N, C-alpha and C positions, 0 to 999 in steps of 0.2 A: 435848357436845363441850367439851373443856378448851381454853382459850385462854390464851396467855402473851404478854407483851410482850417483844420481843427488842430489846436496845439494843447497838449496836456502838460501842465507844468509839474515837474518833479524836482526835488532837491535831495542832497545827500542826507539831510536830516529827515526824520519821520514826519510825514504830512498826511492828512486825510484827503483822499480824492473826493470824498463827499463834501468836505468843507473848503478845499482849495479850489481856486478858479479853473474852470475849463473855458478857454477863450477861443473865439472864432474870428477869423479875419476874412473879409470879402476879397476876391481875387484882385480887385483894384487896389487893395491896401489902404482903403479910405478910413479905417478905424477898427476898433475892437468892440466886441459885445460879450458880456459875461453870460454864460449859459448856466442853467440851474437844473440839471437832470434830477428827476424824482428819485431814482435808484442809482446808487454808485457802488463800486467795489469798496471793500474795507480799506482803512488807511494802510498805506504801504510806501516803501521807497525801494528803488532799485529794480522795479519790474521791467520786463522786456516788453517792447511795444513795436508794432509795425502795422502799416496799412495793407489790407488785402484788397486789391482792385477787383477781384472776382466777386466777392461779397459786397464790396463797397463799404467795408467797416474797418475800424481800427481794432486790432486784437492785442490784448495785454495778457501776460502770463507771469505768475509768481511774484516775487519781491519779498521784502522783509517787513513784516507787520505783525500785529497781535494775532495769534499767540507766538509767532516766530516766523521761520521761513515758509513761504506759501507755494502751492502748486495748483492754483486755480486759474481758469481761463475766463476772460470777459471780452465782450465785443461792444463797440460804441458806433452807432450809425449816424451820429451828428445830433441826435435827439435823445436816444434811450441807451443806457447801459444795460446789458443783459449777461447774466452768468451763463456759461456754456457747460453743460454736463457732458463730459467725455468718457468713453469706455475705458481709456487708459490715459495717463498723463505722466510727464516727466517728474522725477522726484523734486521735492521743494528746493528752491534756490533763489538767489538774488544775483544781480549783476550779469545776467545772461545777455547774449546778443541775439537779435531776431531780425530777419529780412525776408522779403518776398522773392521767390524763385520764379521768374517768368516762364521758364520752360516747363516745369512740373505743375505750375499754378498752385503751389503750396508755400506755406511759411516755413522757414528753417530756423530752428532754435539751436544755439550752440553754447556750451559751457555754462559758466556762472560759478557761484560760491554757495556751498551748503552749510556754512558755519564752521566747518572743519577743513574741507579740501576745496581747491579749485577744480572744477569739473571739466572734462574734455569730451563729453558726450554730445551727440547730435540727434535732434528730433525733428520730425516734420509734422505740420498740422494741415489737415485737409478740411477747410471750411466751406468747400463747395457743396457738400451734402446738406440738404435741408434738415435732416435728422441724422444723428449719429456722428457728429463732428468728432474727429479723433486725432490723437497724437500717435505717431509711430516712431520707434527707435531706429535711428540711422547709424551709419558708420561713425566711429569716434576717433579722436586724436587727443594727444596730451599737450598740444600747443596752447599758447596764451588764449584765453577766451574772448575772441572777437569774431564777428561775422563779416565777411566780405563777399558779396555776390555781384557778378557782373557778366558782361558778354563781350565777345570779340568776333571778328569776321569768321574765325574758326570754330566758334561755339561758345558755350557758357563755361564759367568757372565759379567754383565755390571754394574758398579757403577758410 
């Protein structure tokens, strides 16, 4: 099986994912190739992104783009961007953190900024379902919006 590393370039200023490069690097690191997906998310900055090893896709959520803060979900399989219609979704935001939880096999989204307040809520995304991918509200906190997920011999931790 051939594996590649997908890198999505984002910057603090507004850029279009449709027109900005999506680059791929072979595992040997021998060079870069510019990819040109036919469909892409709308232009945005500050979106949360994480790789979901269960689905084998990169998942992005939200960000800041026209017409303002977004709360849409997209997946990228290395070839095709696809919007994900979810039954529920976190409120619009930018600058959220997202990471994959190996124990629950779900993505965890934490915090972000809604244009007025820094958020301290937690959401989980279950992309294992073929239909009906969904976000679910989890326990929140008011700490600085960062995601840290890891494991230790005693179990897993999420801060």
